[in-house]
CHARMM internal coordinates of N, CA and C (Angstrom, degrees):
IC EDIT
DIST 1 N 1 CA 1.4325
DIST 1 CA 1 C 1.5577
ANGL 1 N 1 CA 1 C 110.24
DIST 1 C 2 N 1.2839
ANGL 1 CA 1 C 2 N 113.68
DIHE 1 N 1 CA 1 C 2 N 137.58
DIST 2 N 2 CA 1.4488
ANGL 1 C 2 N 2 CA 122.66
DIHE 1 CA 1 C 2 N 2 CA -179.84
DIST 2 CA 2 C 1.5925
ANGL 2 N 2 CA 2 C 110.32
DIHE 1 C 2 N 2 CA 2 C -97.22
DIST 2 C 3 N 1.3772
ANGL 2 CA 2 C 3 N 109.08
DIHE 2 N 2 CA 2 C 3 N 128.95
DIST 3 N 3 CA 1.4499
ANGL 2 C 3 N 3 CA 114.28
DIHE 2 CA 2 C 3 N 3 CA -179.17
DIST 3 CA 3 C 1.5008
ANGL 3 N 3 CA 3 C 109.54
DIHE 2 C 3 N 3 CA 3 C -93.47
DIST 3 C 4 N 1.2902
ANGL 3 CA 3 C 4 N 120.43
DIHE 3 N 3 CA 3 C 4 N 139.18
DIST 4 N 4 CA 1.5083
ANGL 3 C 4 N 4 CA 121.62
DIHE 3 CA 3 C 4 N 4 CA 173.18
DIST 4 CA 4 C 1.5401
ANGL 4 N 4 CA 4 C 106.31
DIHE 3 C 4 N 4 CA 4 C -79.84
DIST 4 C 5 N 1.3143
ANGL 4 CA 4 C 5 N 116.94
DIHE 4 N 4 CA 4 C 5 N 100.93
DIST 5 N 5 CA 1.4493
ANGL 4 C 5 N 5 CA 121.56
DIHE 4 CA 4 C 5 N 5 CA -179.02
DIST 5 CA 5 C 1.4941
ANGL 5 N 5 CA 5 C 116.05
DIHE 4 C 5 N 5 CA 5 C -66.65
DIST 5 C 6 N 1.3776
ANGL 5 CA 5 C 6 N 111.92
DIHE 5 N 5 CA 5 C 6 N -15.33
DIST 6 N 6 CA 1.5102
ANGL 5 C 6 N 6 CA 116.91
DIHE 5 CA 5 C 6 N 6 CA 178.77
DIST 6 CA 6 C 1.5631
ANGL 6 N 6 CA 6 C 106.32
DIHE 5 C 6 N 6 CA 6 C -69.83
DIST 6 C 7 N 1.3111
ANGL 6 CA 6 C 7 N 113.95
DIHE 6 N 6 CA 6 C 7 N -35.99
DIST 7 N 7 CA 1.5102
ANGL 6 C 7 N 7 CA 114.97
DIHE 6 CA 6 C 7 N 7 CA 178.43
DIST 7 CA 7 C 1.4984
ANGL 7 N 7 CA 7 C 112.41
DIHE 6 C 7 N 7 CA 7 C -66.21
DIST 7 C 8 N 1.4076
ANGL 7 CA 7 C 8 N 117.44
DIHE 7 N 7 CA 7 C 8 N -33.72
DIST 8 N 8 CA 1.4001
ANGL 7 C 8 N 8 CA 121.42
DIHE 7 CA 7 C 8 N 8 CA 177.39
DIST 8 CA 8 C 1.5866
ANGL 8 N 8 CA 8 C 110.22
DIHE 7 C 8 N 8 CA 8 C -65.85
DIST 8 C 9 N 1.3150
ANGL 8 CA 8 C 9 N 115.59
DIHE 8 N 8 CA 8 C 9 N -45.22
DIST 9 N 9 CA 1.4169
ANGL 8 C 9 N 9 CA 122.57
DIHE 8 CA 8 C 9 N 9 CA -179.92
DIST 9 CA 9 C 1.5338
ANGL 9 N 9 CA 9 C 111.29
DIHE 8 C 9 N 9 CA 9 C -60.84
DIST 9 C 10 N 1.3826
ANGL 9 CA 9 C 10 N 114.68
DIHE 9 N 9 CA 9 C 10 N -42.50
DIST 10 N 10 CA 1.4747
ANGL 9 C 10 N 10 CA 116.61
DIHE 9 CA 9 C 10 N 10 CA -179.01
DIST 10 CA 10 C 1.4664
ANGL 10 N 10 CA 10 C 110.91
DIHE 9 C 10 N 10 CA 10 C -69.02
DIST 10 C 11 N 1.3363
ANGL 10 CA 10 C 11 N 116.83
DIHE 10 N 10 CA 10 C 11 N -41.27
DIST 11 N 11 CA 1.4872
ANGL 10 C 11 N 11 CA 118.50
DIHE 10 CA 10 C 11 N 11 CA 177.08
DIST 11 CA 11 C 1.5690
ANGL 11 N 11 CA 11 C 112.45
DIHE 10 C 11 N 11 CA 11 C -57.66
DIST 11 C 12 N 1.2529
ANGL 11 CA 11 C 12 N 115.24
DIHE 11 N 11 CA 11 C 12 N -43.08
DIST 12 N 12 CA 1.4983
ANGL 11 C 12 N 12 CA 119.90
DIHE 11 CA 11 C 12 N 12 CA -179.95
DIST 12 CA 12 C 1.5241
ANGL 12 N 12 CA 12 C 111.32
DIHE 11 C 12 N 12 CA 12 C -65.38
DIST 12 C 13 N 1.2756
ANGL 12 CA 12 C 13 N 123.46
DIHE 12 N 12 CA 12 C 13 N -14.03
DIST 13 N 13 CA 1.4157
ANGL 12 C 13 N 13 CA 126.65
DIHE 12 CA 12 C 13 N 13 CA 172.59
DIST 13 CA 13 C 1.5896
ANGL 13 N 13 CA 13 C 113.24
DIHE 12 C 13 N 13 CA 13 C -82.79
DIST 13 C 14 N 1.3720
ANGL 13 CA 13 C 14 N 116.84
DIHE 13 N 13 CA 13 C 14 N -16.48
DIST 14 N 14 CA 1.4143
ANGL 13 C 14 N 14 CA 120.76
DIHE 13 CA 13 C 14 N 14 CA 178.52
DIST 14 CA 14 C 1.5123
ANGL 14 N 14 CA 14 C 112.25
DIHE 13 C 14 N 14 CA 14 C -62.48
DIST 14 C 15 N 1.2922
ANGL 14 CA 14 C 15 N 112.79
DIHE 14 N 14 CA 14 C 15 N 153.56
DIST 15 N 15 CA 1.5967
ANGL 14 C 15 N 15 CA 118.15
DIHE 14 CA 14 C 15 N 15 CA -174.58
DIST 15 CA 15 C 1.5300
ANGL 15 N 15 CA 15 C 108.42
DIHE 14 C 15 N 15 CA 15 C -60.85
DIST 15 C 16 N 1.3741
ANGL 15 CA 15 C 16 N 122.56
DIHE 15 N 15 CA 15 C 16 N -32.58
DIST 16 N 16 CA 1.4193
ANGL 15 C 16 N 16 CA 118.67
DIHE 15 CA 15 C 16 N 16 CA -176.28
DIST 16 CA 16 C 1.5068
ANGL 16 N 16 CA 16 C 116.31
DIHE 15 C 16 N 16 CA 16 C -65.15
DIST 16 C 17 N 1.3389
ANGL 16 CA 16 C 17 N 113.25
DIHE 16 N 16 CA 16 C 17 N -20.07
DIST 17 N 17 CA 1.4461
ANGL 16 C 17 N 17 CA 122.47
DIHE 16 CA 16 C 17 N 17 CA -176.68
DIST 17 CA 17 C 1.4699
ANGL 17 N 17 CA 17 C 115.79
DIHE 16 C 17 N 17 CA 17 C -102.69
DIST 17 C 18 N 1.3008
ANGL 17 CA 17 C 18 N 117.18
DIHE 17 N 17 CA 17 C 18 N 2.38
DIST 18 N 18 CA 1.5112
ANGL 17 C 18 N 18 CA 123.58
DIHE 17 CA 17 C 18 N 18 CA 178.66
DIST 18 CA 18 C 1.5266
ANGL 18 N 18 CA 18 C 106.51
DIHE 17 C 18 N 18 CA 18 C -98.95
DIST 18 C 19 N 1.3594
ANGL 18 CA 18 C 19 N 112.09
DIHE 18 N 18 CA 18 C 19 N 158.72
DIST 19 N 19 CA 1.5317
ANGL 18 C 19 N 19 CA 115.52
DIHE 18 CA 18 C 19 N 19 CA 178.81
DIST 19 CA 19 C 1.4360
ANGL 19 N 19 CA 19 C 112.59
DIHE 18 C 19 N 19 CA 19 C -48.40
DIST 19 C 20 N 1.2767
ANGL 19 CA 19 C 20 N 119.51
DIHE 19 N 19 CA 19 C 20 N 129.88
DIST 20 N 20 CA 1.4819
ANGL 19 C 20 N 20 CA 127.05
DIHE 19 CA 19 C 20 N 20 CA -177.86
DIST 20 CA 20 C 1.5329
ANGL 20 N 20 CA 20 C 113.96
DIHE 19 C 20 N 20 CA 20 C 92.80
DIST 20 C 21 N 1.3072
ANGL 20 CA 20 C 21 N 115.44
DIHE 20 N 20 CA 20 C 21 N -14.30
DIST 21 N 21 CA 1.4991
ANGL 20 C 21 N 21 CA 120.57
DIHE 20 CA 20 C 21 N 21 CA -178.79
DIST 21 CA 21 C 1.5457
ANGL 21 N 21 CA 21 C 110.14
DIHE 20 C 21 N 21 CA 21 C -71.02
DIST 21 C 22 N 1.3018
ANGL 21 CA 21 C 22 N 115.66
DIHE 21 N 21 CA 21 C 22 N 169.30
DIST 22 N 22 CA 1.4225
ANGL 21 C 22 N 22 CA 122.47
DIHE 21 CA 21 C 22 N 22 CA -175.51
DIST 22 CA 22 C 1.5304
ANGL 22 N 22 CA 22 C 110.35
DIHE 21 C 22 N 22 CA 22 C -60.10
DIST 22 C 23 N 1.2809
ANGL 22 CA 22 C 23 N 118.33
DIHE 22 N 22 CA 22 C 23 N -56.49
DIST 23 N 23 CA 1.4863
ANGL 22 C 23 N 23 CA 122.94
DIHE 22 CA 22 C 23 N 23 CA -178.02
DIST 23 CA 23 C 1.5324
ANGL 23 N 23 CA 23 C 108.74
DIHE 22 C 23 N 23 CA 23 C -61.87
DIST 23 C 24 N 1.3506
ANGL 23 CA 23 C 24 N 122.08
DIHE 23 N 23 CA 23 C 24 N -46.38
DIST 24 N 24 CA 1.3871
ANGL 23 C 24 N 24 CA 124.58
DIHE 23 CA 23 C 24 N 24 CA -179.81
DIST 24 CA 24 C 1.4783
ANGL 24 N 24 CA 24 C 109.97
DIHE 23 C 24 N 24 CA 24 C -54.13
DIST 24 C 25 N 1.3523
ANGL 24 CA 24 C 25 N 116.83
DIHE 24 N 24 CA 24 C 25 N -49.79
DIST 25 N 25 CA 1.4847
ANGL 24 C 25 N 25 CA 123.78
DIHE 24 CA 24 C 25 N 25 CA -175.92
DIST 25 CA 25 C 1.6017
ANGL 25 N 25 CA 25 C 107.28
DIHE 24 C 25 N 25 CA 25 C -64.41
DIST 25 C 26 N 1.3190
ANGL 25 CA 25 C 26 N 113.89
DIHE 25 N 25 CA 25 C 26 N -38.81
DIST 26 N 26 CA 1.5123
ANGL 25 C 26 N 26 CA 114.17
DIHE 25 CA 25 C 26 N 26 CA -175.05
DIST 26 CA 26 C 1.5616
ANGL 26 N 26 CA 26 C 110.24
DIHE 25 C 26 N 26 CA 26 C -68.22
DIST 26 C 27 N 1.4440
ANGL 26 CA 26 C 27 N 116.05
DIHE 26 N 26 CA 26 C 27 N -36.47
DIST 27 N 27 CA 1.3422
ANGL 26 C 27 N 27 CA 118.02
DIHE 26 CA 26 C 27 N 27 CA -177.90
DIST 27 CA 27 C 1.5535
ANGL 27 N 27 CA 27 C 110.63
DIHE 26 C 27 N 27 CA 27 C -74.59
DIST 27 C 28 N 1.3495
ANGL 27 CA 27 C 28 N 120.73
DIHE 27 N 27 CA 27 C 28 N -43.74
DIST 28 N 28 CA 1.3345
ANGL 27 C 28 N 28 CA 121.44
DIHE 27 CA 27 C 28 N 28 CA -175.52
DIST 28 CA 28 C 1.5834
ANGL 28 N 28 CA 28 C 111.90
DIHE 27 C 28 N 28 CA 28 C -70.21
DIST 28 C 29 N 1.3087
ANGL 28 CA 28 C 29 N 118.99
DIHE 28 N 28 CA 28 C 29 N -25.68
DIST 29 N 29 CA 1.4564
ANGL 28 C 29 N 29 CA 120.64
DIHE 28 CA 28 C 29 N 29 CA -179.41
DIST 29 CA 29 C 1.5666
ANGL 29 N 29 CA 29 C 109.90
DIHE 28 C 29 N 29 CA 29 C -83.03
DIST 29 C 30 N 1.3269
ANGL 29 CA 29 C 30 N 120.04
DIHE 29 N 29 CA 29 C 30 N -10.87
DIST 30 N 30 CA 1.3754
ANGL 29 C 30 N 30 CA 125.14
DIHE 29 CA 29 C 30 N 30 CA 176.14
DIST 30 CA 30 C 1.5488
ANGL 30 N 30 CA 30 C 112.34
DIHE 29 C 30 N 30 CA 30 C 75.28
DIST 30 C 31 N 1.3203
ANGL 30 CA 30 C 31 N 117.84
DIHE 30 N 30 CA 30 C 31 N 20.22
DIST 31 N 31 CA 1.4237
ANGL 30 C 31 N 31 CA 119.26
DIHE 30 CA 30 C 31 N 31 CA 179.23
DIST 31 CA 31 C 1.6330
ANGL 31 N 31 CA 31 C 112.78
DIHE 30 C 31 N 31 CA 31 C -75.02
DIST 31 C 32 N 1.1561
ANGL 31 CA 31 C 32 N 114.00
DIHE 31 N 31 CA 31 C 32 N 130.52
DIST 32 N 32 CA 1.5722
ANGL 31 C 32 N 32 CA 125.15
DIHE 31 CA 31 C 32 N 32 CA -177.63
DIST 32 CA 32 C 1.5315
ANGL 32 N 32 CA 32 C 111.02
DIHE 31 C 32 N 32 CA 32 C 27.80
DIST 32 C 33 N 1.3057
ANGL 32 CA 32 C 33 N 115.40
DIHE 32 N 32 CA 32 C 33 N -146.13
DIST 33 N 33 CA 1.4702
ANGL 32 C 33 N 33 CA 123.33
DIHE 32 CA 32 C 33 N 33 CA -167.51
DIST 33 CA 33 C 1.5596
ANGL 33 N 33 CA 33 C 108.77
DIHE 32 C 33 N 33 CA 33 C -80.69
DIST 33 C 34 N 1.2965
ANGL 33 CA 33 C 34 N 121.79
DIHE 33 N 33 CA 33 C 34 N 119.96
DIST 34 N 34 CA 1.4842
ANGL 33 C 34 N 34 CA 123.30
DIHE 33 CA 33 C 34 N 34 CA 177.22
DIST 34 CA 34 C 1.5462
ANGL 34 N 34 CA 34 C 110.03
DIHE 33 C 34 N 34 CA 34 C -61.94
DIST 34 C 35 N 1.2784
ANGL 34 CA 34 C 35 N 118.59
DIHE 34 N 34 CA 34 C 35 N -38.72
DIST 35 N 35 CA 1.4288
ANGL 34 C 35 N 35 CA 121.35
DIHE 34 CA 34 C 35 N 35 CA -174.75
DIST 35 CA 35 C 1.5156
ANGL 35 N 35 CA 35 C 107.68
DIHE 34 C 35 N 35 CA 35 C -64.93
DIST 35 C 36 N 1.2926
ANGL 35 CA 35 C 36 N 124.11
DIHE 35 N 35 CA 35 C 36 N -30.47
DIST 36 N 36 CA 1.4383
ANGL 35 C 36 N 36 CA 126.63
DIHE 35 CA 35 C 36 N 36 CA -179.42
DIST 36 CA 36 C 1.5387
ANGL 36 N 36 CA 36 C 105.42
DIHE 35 C 36 N 36 CA 36 C -65.71
DIST 36 C 37 N 1.3116
ANGL 36 CA 36 C 37 N 119.95
DIHE 36 N 36 CA 36 C 37 N -48.56
DIST 37 N 37 CA 1.4222
ANGL 36 C 37 N 37 CA 124.28
DIHE 36 CA 36 C 37 N 37 CA 177.30
DIST 37 CA 37 C 1.5026
ANGL 37 N 37 CA 37 C 113.01
DIHE 36 C 37 N 37 CA 37 C -58.33
DIST 37 C 38 N 1.2410
ANGL 37 CA 37 C 38 N 116.47
DIHE 37 N 37 CA 37 C 38 N -43.93
DIST 38 N 38 CA 1.5257
ANGL 37 C 38 N 38 CA 122.20
DIHE 37 CA 37 C 38 N 38 CA 175.44
DIST 38 CA 38 C 1.5438
ANGL 38 N 38 CA 38 C 110.37
DIHE 37 C 38 N 38 CA 38 C -61.67
DIST 38 C 39 N 1.2867
ANGL 38 CA 38 C 39 N 113.77
DIHE 38 N 38 CA 38 C 39 N -49.37
DIST 39 N 39 CA 1.5853
ANGL 38 C 39 N 39 CA 116.98
DIHE 38 CA 38 C 39 N 39 CA -176.46
DIST 39 CA 39 C 1.4819
ANGL 39 N 39 CA 39 C 107.75
DIHE 38 C 39 N 39 CA 39 C -61.67
DIST 39 C 40 N 1.3297
ANGL 39 CA 39 C 40 N 117.21
DIHE 39 N 39 CA 39 C 40 N -39.09
DIST 40 N 40 CA 1.5777
ANGL 39 C 40 N 40 CA 118.28
DIHE 39 CA 39 C 40 N 40 CA -175.01
DIST 40 CA 40 C 1.5200
ANGL 40 N 40 CA 40 C 107.92
DIHE 39 C 40 N 40 CA 40 C -67.50
DIST 40 C 41 N 1.4100
ANGL 40 CA 40 C 41 N 116.58
DIHE 40 N 40 CA 40 C 41 N -44.48
DIST 41 N 41 CA 1.4740
ANGL 40 C 41 N 41 CA 116.69
DIHE 40 CA 40 C 41 N 41 CA -177.24
DIST 41 CA 41 C 1.5621
ANGL 41 N 41 CA 41 C 110.31
DIHE 40 C 41 N 41 CA 41 C -71.96
DIST 41 C 42 N 1.3610
ANGL 41 CA 41 C 42 N 119.25
DIHE 41 N 41 CA 41 C 42 N -39.20
DIST 42 N 42 CA 1.4762
ANGL 41 C 42 N 42 CA 117.39
DIHE 41 CA 41 C 42 N 42 CA 176.85
DIST 42 CA 42 C 1.5239
ANGL 42 N 42 CA 42 C 114.12
DIHE 41 C 42 N 42 CA 42 C -65.52
DIST 42 C 43 N 1.3801
ANGL 42 CA 42 C 43 N 111.42
DIHE 42 N 42 CA 42 C 43 N -33.69
DIST 43 N 43 CA 1.5042
ANGL 42 C 43 N 43 CA 111.32
DIHE 42 CA 42 C 43 N 43 CA 177.82
DIST 43 CA 43 C 1.5412
ANGL 43 N 43 CA 43 C 115.97
DIHE 42 C 43 N 43 CA 43 C -60.48
DIST 43 C 44 N 1.3371
ANGL 43 CA 43 C 44 N 111.47
DIHE 43 N 43 CA 43 C 44 N -36.94
DIST 44 N 44 CA 1.4924
ANGL 43 C 44 N 44 CA 121.67
DIHE 43 CA 43 C 44 N 44 CA 178.28
DIST 44 CA 44 C 1.5881
ANGL 44 N 44 CA 44 C 108.17
DIHE 43 C 44 N 44 CA 44 C -66.39
DIST 44 C 45 N 1.2490
ANGL 44 CA 44 C 45 N 116.10
DIHE 44 N 44 CA 44 C 45 N -23.15
DIST 45 N 45 CA 1.4925
ANGL 44 C 45 N 45 CA 120.17
DIHE 44 CA 44 C 45 N 45 CA -177.09
DIST 45 CA 45 C 1.5831
ANGL 45 N 45 CA 45 C 112.73
DIHE 44 C 45 N 45 CA 45 C -98.01
DIST 45 C 46 N 1.2649
ANGL 45 CA 45 C 46 N 114.48
DIHE 45 N 45 CA 45 C 46 N -1.67
DIST 46 N 46 CA 1.4949
ANGL 45 C 46 N 46 CA 119.45
DIHE 45 CA 45 C 46 N 46 CA -172.93
DIST 46 CA 46 C 1.4856
ANGL 46 N 46 CA 46 C 114.36
DIHE 45 C 46 N 46 CA 46 C -44.62
DIST 46 C 47 N 1.3762
ANGL 46 CA 46 C 47 N 114.61
DIHE 46 N 46 CA 46 C 47 N -54.80
DIST 47 N 47 CA 1.4155
ANGL 46 C 47 N 47 CA 118.96
DIHE 46 CA 46 C 47 N 47 CA -176.12
DIST 47 CA 47 C 1.5335
ANGL 47 N 47 CA 47 C 114.56
DIHE 46 C 47 N 47 CA 47 C -70.74
DIST 47 C 48 N 1.3434
ANGL 47 CA 47 C 48 N 112.25
DIHE 47 N 47 CA 47 C 48 N -37.10
DIST 48 N 48 CA 1.5107
ANGL 47 C 48 N 48 CA 119.16
DIHE 47 CA 47 C 48 N 48 CA -177.93
DIST 48 CA 48 C 1.5487
ANGL 48 N 48 CA 48 C 107.97
DIHE 47 C 48 N 48 CA 48 C -61.45
DIST 48 C 49 N 1.3325
ANGL 48 CA 48 C 49 N 116.41
DIHE 48 N 48 CA 48 C 49 N -37.97
DIST 49 N 49 CA 1.5549
ANGL 48 C 49 N 49 CA 116.95
DIHE 48 CA 48 C 49 N 49 CA -173.29
DIST 49 CA 49 C 1.5188
ANGL 49 N 49 CA 49 C 107.76
DIHE 48 C 49 N 49 CA 49 C -107.39
DIST 49 C 50 N 1.3454
ANGL 49 CA 49 C 50 N 118.55
DIHE 49 N 49 CA 49 C 50 N 7.10
DIST 50 N 50 CA 1.4701
ANGL 49 C 50 N 50 CA 123.07
DIHE 49 CA 49 C 50 N 50 CA 175.26
DIST 50 CA 50 C 1.5070
ANGL 50 N 50 CA 50 C 110.89
DIHE 49 C 50 N 50 CA 50 C 50.64
DIST 50 C 51 N 1.3916
ANGL 50 CA 50 C 51 N 115.15
DIHE 50 N 50 CA 50 C 51 N 59.19
DIST 51 N 51 CA 1.4386
ANGL 50 C 51 N 51 CA 121.07
DIHE 50 CA 50 C 51 N 51 CA -178.53
DIST 51 CA 51 C 1.5430
ANGL 51 N 51 CA 51 C 103.93
DIHE 50 C 51 N 51 CA 51 C -91.49
DIST 51 C 52 N 1.3935
ANGL 51 CA 51 C 52 N 114.69
DIHE 51 N 51 CA 51 C 52 N 121.20
DIST 52 N 52 CA 1.4463
ANGL 51 C 52 N 52 CA 121.36
DIHE 51 CA 51 C 52 N 52 CA 174.13
DIST 52 CA 52 C 1.5045
ANGL 52 N 52 CA 52 C 111.33
DIHE 51 C 52 N 52 CA 52 C -63.02
DIST 52 C 53 N 1.3194
ANGL 52 CA 52 C 53 N 117.03
DIHE 52 N 52 CA 52 C 53 N 145.93
DIST 53 N 53 CA 1.4881
ANGL 52 C 53 N 53 CA 118.43
DIHE 52 CA 52 C 53 N 53 CA -179.84
DIST 53 CA 53 C 1.4824
ANGL 53 N 53 CA 53 C 114.66
DIHE 52 C 53 N 53 CA 53 C -60.01
DIST 53 C 54 N 1.3939
ANGL 53 CA 53 C 54 N 116.31
DIHE 53 N 53 CA 53 C 54 N -31.96
DIST 54 N 54 CA 1.4358
ANGL 53 C 54 N 54 CA 118.31
DIHE 53 CA 53 C 54 N 54 CA -177.61
DIST 54 CA 54 C 1.5278
ANGL 54 N 54 CA 54 C 114.17
DIHE 53 C 54 N 54 CA 54 C -77.77
DIST 54 C 55 N 1.3708
ANGL 54 CA 54 C 55 N 115.47
DIHE 54 N 54 CA 54 C 55 N -1.66
DIST 55 N 55 CA 1.4522
ANGL 54 C 55 N 55 CA 118.80
DIHE 54 CA 54 C 55 N 55 CA -178.31
DIST 55 CA 55 C 1.5618
ANGL 55 N 55 CA 55 C 112.05
DIHE 54 C 55 N 55 CA 55 C -117.54
DIST 55 C 56 N 1.4107
ANGL 55 CA 55 C 56 N 111.39
DIHE 55 N 55 CA 55 C 56 N -1.29
DIST 56 N 56 CA 1.4911
ANGL 55 C 56 N 56 CA 117.62
DIHE 55 CA 55 C 56 N 56 CA -173.21
DIST 56 CA 56 C 1.6105
ANGL 56 N 56 CA 56 C 110.80
DIHE 55 C 56 N 56 CA 56 C -56.59
DIST 56 C 57 N 1.2477
ANGL 56 CA 56 C 57 N 117.95
DIHE 56 N 56 CA 56 C 57 N -52.57
DIST 57 N 57 CA 1.4416
ANGL 56 C 57 N 57 CA 122.94
DIHE 56 CA 56 C 57 N 57 CA -175.33
DIST 57 CA 57 C 1.6212
ANGL 57 N 57 CA 57 C 108.60
DIHE 56 C 57 N 57 CA 57 C -61.27
DIST 57 C 58 N 1.2422
ANGL 57 CA 57 C 58 N 112.23
DIHE 57 N 57 CA 57 C 58 N -47.55
DIST 58 N 58 CA 1.5539
ANGL 57 C 58 N 58 CA 117.46
DIHE 57 CA 57 C 58 N 58 CA -175.82
DIST 58 CA 58 C 1.5921
ANGL 58 N 58 CA 58 C 106.90
DIHE 57 C 58 N 58 CA 58 C -63.87
DIST 58 C 59 N 1.3080
ANGL 58 CA 58 C 59 N 113.60
DIHE 58 N 58 CA 58 C 59 N -43.26
DIST 59 N 59 CA 1.5666
ANGL 58 C 59 N 59 CA 117.65
DIHE 58 CA 58 C 59 N 59 CA 179.00
DIST 59 CA 59 C 1.5671
ANGL 59 N 59 CA 59 C 107.21
DIHE 58 C 59 N 59 CA 59 C -57.05
DIST 59 C 60 N 1.3365
ANGL 59 CA 59 C 60 N 114.13
DIHE 59 N 59 CA 59 C 60 N -50.93
DIST 60 N 60 CA 1.4414
ANGL 59 C 60 N 60 CA 116.02
DIHE 59 CA 59 C 60 N 60 CA -174.68
DIST 60 CA 60 C 1.5029
ANGL 60 N 60 CA 60 C 112.89
DIHE 59 C 60 N 60 CA 60 C -64.30
DIST 60 C 61 N 1.3414
ANGL 60 CA 60 C 61 N 121.73
DIHE 60 N 60 CA 60 C 61 N -33.51
DIST 61 N 61 CA 1.4571
ANGL 60 C 61 N 61 CA 122.59
DIHE 60 CA 60 C 61 N 61 CA 174.34
DIST 61 CA 61 C 1.5176
ANGL 61 N 61 CA 61 C 109.26
DIHE 60 C 61 N 61 CA 61 C -68.66
DIST 61 C 62 N 1.3144
ANGL 61 CA 61 C 62 N 119.92
DIHE 61 N 61 CA 61 C 62 N -37.20
DIST 62 N 62 CA 1.5044
ANGL 61 C 62 N 62 CA 117.63
DIHE 61 CA 61 C 62 N 62 CA 179.23
DIST 62 CA 62 C 1.4893
ANGL 62 N 62 CA 62 C 111.87
DIHE 61 C 62 N 62 CA 62 C -72.15
DIST 62 C 63 N 1.3062
ANGL 62 CA 62 C 63 N 116.12
DIHE 62 N 62 CA 62 C 63 N -32.73
DIST 63 N 63 CA 1.4945
ANGL 62 C 63 N 63 CA 120.78
DIHE 62 CA 62 C 63 N 63 CA 176.99
DIST 63 CA 63 C 1.4338
ANGL 63 N 63 CA 63 C 109.74
DIHE 62 C 63 N 63 CA 63 C -65.32
DIST 63 C 64 N 1.3336
ANGL 63 CA 63 C 64 N 118.59
DIHE 63 N 63 CA 63 C 64 N -41.86
DIST 64 N 64 CA 1.4988
ANGL 63 C 64 N 64 CA 124.24
DIHE 63 CA 63 C 64 N 64 CA 177.96
DIST 64 CA 64 C 1.5388
ANGL 64 N 64 CA 64 C 108.62
DIHE 63 C 64 N 64 CA 64 C -61.83
DIST 64 C 65 N 1.2608
ANGL 64 CA 64 C 65 N 116.88
DIHE 64 N 64 CA 64 C 65 N -47.27
DIST 65 N 65 CA 1.4989
ANGL 64 C 65 N 65 CA 119.50
DIHE 64 CA 64 C 65 N 65 CA 178.36
DIST 65 CA 65 C 1.5076
ANGL 65 N 65 CA 65 C 112.20
DIHE 64 C 65 N 65 CA 65 C -59.18
DIST 65 C 66 N 1.4203
ANGL 65 CA 65 C 66 N 112.26
DIHE 65 N 65 CA 65 C 66 N -41.73
DIST 66 N 66 CA 1.4432
ANGL 65 C 66 N 66 CA 116.69
DIHE 65 CA 65 C 66 N 66 CA -178.89
DIST 66 CA 66 C 1.5371
ANGL 66 N 66 CA 66 C 112.90
DIHE 65 C 66 N 66 CA 66 C -66.25
DIST 66 C 67 N 1.2998
ANGL 66 CA 66 C 67 N 116.90
DIHE 66 N 66 CA 66 C 67 N -41.88
DIST 67 N 67 CA 1.5196
ANGL 66 C 67 N 67 CA 118.06
DIHE 66 CA 66 C 67 N 67 CA -179.09
DIST 67 CA 67 C 1.4744
ANGL 67 N 67 CA 67 C 107.48
DIHE 66 C 67 N 67 CA 67 C -70.76
DIST 67 C 68 N 1.3062
ANGL 67 CA 67 C 68 N 120.74
DIHE 67 N 67 CA 67 C 68 N -39.77
DIST 68 N 68 CA 1.4408
ANGL 67 C 68 N 68 CA 120.41
DIHE 67 CA 67 C 68 N 68 CA 179.71
DIST 68 CA 68 C 1.5350
ANGL 68 N 68 CA 68 C 110.52
DIHE 67 C 68 N 68 CA 68 C -61.55
DIST 68 C 69 N 1.3117
ANGL 68 CA 68 C 69 N 119.40
DIHE 68 N 68 CA 68 C 69 N -38.63
DIST 69 N 69 CA 1.4589
ANGL 68 C 69 N 69 CA 121.49
DIHE 68 CA 68 C 69 N 69 CA 173.74
DIST 69 CA 69 C 1.4656
ANGL 69 N 69 CA 69 C 114.37
DIHE 68 C 69 N 69 CA 69 C -63.57
DIST 69 C 70 N 1.3294
ANGL 69 CA 69 C 70 N 115.99
DIHE 69 N 69 CA 69 C 70 N -39.26
DIST 70 N 70 CA 1.5345
ANGL 69 C 70 N 70 CA 123.17
DIHE 69 CA 69 C 70 N 70 CA 175.95
DIST 70 CA 70 C 1.5253
ANGL 70 N 70 CA 70 C 109.05
DIHE 69 C 70 N 70 CA 70 C -59.74
DIST 70 C 71 N 1.3116
ANGL 70 CA 70 C 71 N 115.22
DIHE 70 N 70 CA 70 C 71 N -45.69
DIST 71 N 71 CA 1.4691
ANGL 70 C 71 N 71 CA 120.06
DIHE 70 CA 70 C 71 N 71 CA -174.67
DIST 71 CA 71 C 1.5043
ANGL 71 N 71 CA 71 C 110.25
DIHE 70 C 71 N 71 CA 71 C -70.89
DIST 71 C 72 N 1.4113
ANGL 71 CA 71 C 72 N 117.40
DIHE 71 N 71 CA 71 C 72 N -36.74
DIST 72 N 72 CA 1.4464
ANGL 71 C 72 N 72 CA 117.00
DIHE 71 CA 71 C 72 N 72 CA 174.73
DIST 72 CA 72 C 1.5167
ANGL 72 N 72 CA 72 C 113.13
DIHE 71 C 72 N 72 CA 72 C -74.28
DIST 72 C 73 N 1.3822
ANGL 72 CA 72 C 73 N 120.30
DIHE 72 N 72 CA 72 C 73 N -8.62
DIST 73 N 73 CA 1.3666
ANGL 72 C 73 N 73 CA 117.67
DIHE 72 CA 72 C 73 N 73 CA 175.55
DIST 73 CA 73 C 1.5199
ANGL 73 N 73 CA 73 C 115.11
DIHE 72 C 73 N 73 CA 73 C 100.28
DIST 73 C 74 N 1.3634
ANGL 73 CA 73 C 74 N 115.58
DIHE 73 N 73 CA 73 C 74 N 13.73
DIST 74 N 74 CA 1.4566
ANGL 73 C 74 N 74 CA 118.13
DIHE 73 CA 73 C 74 N 74 CA -176.12
DIST 74 CA 74 C 1.5510
ANGL 74 N 74 CA 74 C 109.17
DIHE 73 C 74 N 74 CA 74 C -100.42
END
COOR INIT
IC SEED 1 N 1 CA 1 C
IC BUILD
């Protein structure tokens, strides 16, 4: 399956994924499973970013990798 990486890039621009955002805070504080926070936020954005159901899990995994890289300074 091919992921539309433009969707991932656009999601990472959303406030929840920026410093101080809900997902950013969740990951940096080490609370529970980071993927759960990402999945919850991405699920709320499904229609906005037109995420196909068959790509949802893959998009969430790529978003998690992206925000972890941003937090690590990459």
